[in-house]
C-alpha positions as CSV (number, residue, x, y, z in Angstrom):
1,E,84.7,-12.9,99.2
2,A,83.0,-12.8,95.8
3,F,80.0,-14.5,97.4
4,F,79.7,-11.4,99.7
5,D,80.1,-9.1,96.7
6,L,77.0,-10.9,95.2
7,A,75.1,-10.2,98.4
8,E,76.2,-6.6,98.4
9,A,75.0,-6.2,94.8
10,T,71.5,-7.2,95.8
11,R,71.5,-4.5,98.5
12,R,72.6,-1.8,96.0
13,N,69.7,-2.6,93.6
14,A,67.2,0.3,93.4
15,S,64.3,-2.2,93.5
16,V,65.3,-3.7,96.8
17,A,64.3,-2.6,100.3
18,I,66.3,-5.2,102.1
19,G,68.9,-7.3,100.2
20,V,70.4,-10.6,101.2
21,S,72.3,-10.9,104.5
22,P,75.8,-12.1,105.0
23,R,74.3,-15.3,106.4
24,A,72.5,-15.8,103.1
25,G,76.0,-15.6,101.5
26,L,77.2,-18.2,103.8
27,A,74.3,-20.5,102.9
28,L,75.2,-20.0,99.2
29,I,78.8,-21.0,100.0
30,R,77.8,-24.1,101.9
31,A,75.4,-25.2,99.1
32,A,78.0,-24.6,96.4
33,R,80.5,-26.7,98.4
34,V,78.0,-29.5,98.6
35,R,77.2,-29.2,94.9
36,G,81.0,-29.4,94.1
37,A,81.4,-32.5,96.4
38,V,78.4,-34.2,94.8
39,G,80.1,-33.5,91.4
40,G,83.3,-35.2,92.7
41,R,85.2,-32.0,93.3
42,N,86.8,-30.4,96.3
43,F,86.3,-26.9,95.0
44,V,83.5,-24.6,93.9
45,T,83.1,-23.3,90.3
46,P,81.3,-20.2,89.1
47,D,78.7,-22.5,87.6
48,D,77.9,-23.9,91.1
49,I,77.2,-20.4,92.3
50,K,75.1,-19.5,89.2
51,A,73.0,-22.6,89.5
52,L,72.3,-22.1,93.2
53,A,72.1,-18.3,93.6
54,S,68.5,-17.8,92.6
55,P,67.0,-20.7,94.6
56,I,69.0,-19.8,97.7
57,L,68.9,-16.0,97.6
58,S,65.8,-14.8,95.7
59,H,63.2,-15.5,98.4
60,R,65.4,-13.6,101.0
61,I,65.1,-10.3,99.1
62,I,62.4,-7.8,100.1
63,L,61.5,-5.6,97.3
64,R,60.3,-2.0,97.4
65,P,56.5,-1.7,97.0
66,D,56.8,0.1,93.7
67,A,59.1,-2.7,92.4
68,R,56.7,-5.4,93.4
69,M,53.8,-3.5,91.8
70,S,55.8,-3.3,88.5
71,G,56.4,-7.1,88.6
72,T,60.0,-7.2,89.6
73,S,61.0,-10.5,91.3
74,G,63.7,-11.5,93.7
75,A,65.0,-13.9,90.9
76,E,65.5,-10.9,88.6
77,V,67.4,-9.0,91.3
78,V,69.7,-12.1,91.8
79,A,70.2,-12.4,88.0
80,N,71.2,-8.7,87.8
81,A,73.6,-9.2,90.7
82,L,75.1,-12.2,89.0
83,A,75.6,-10.2,85.9
84,S,77.2,-7.3,87.7
85,V,79.7,-9.1,89.9
86,P,82.8,-10.2,88.1
87,V,83.8,-13.8,88.2
88,P,86.8,-14.3,90.5
89,R,90.0,-15.5,88.9
């Protein structure tokens, strides 16, 4: 569920016209599971999510025109979302 909190955080960002979809959250979950398996684990860590969030989510964000003009990027929005969502325990 924290994955979906991350997606929701991109939608609440004032610079974003359209944030990432629930399907993007699922893509992040799948990729994190693969990263864990490649690392010899059968679980996902917060570091898996942090490493994959920007490459998987940033290109799915549509910024408001004024945000694009000021140089904001999808990667910045994802970084802000990662910083605002608490790590699940």
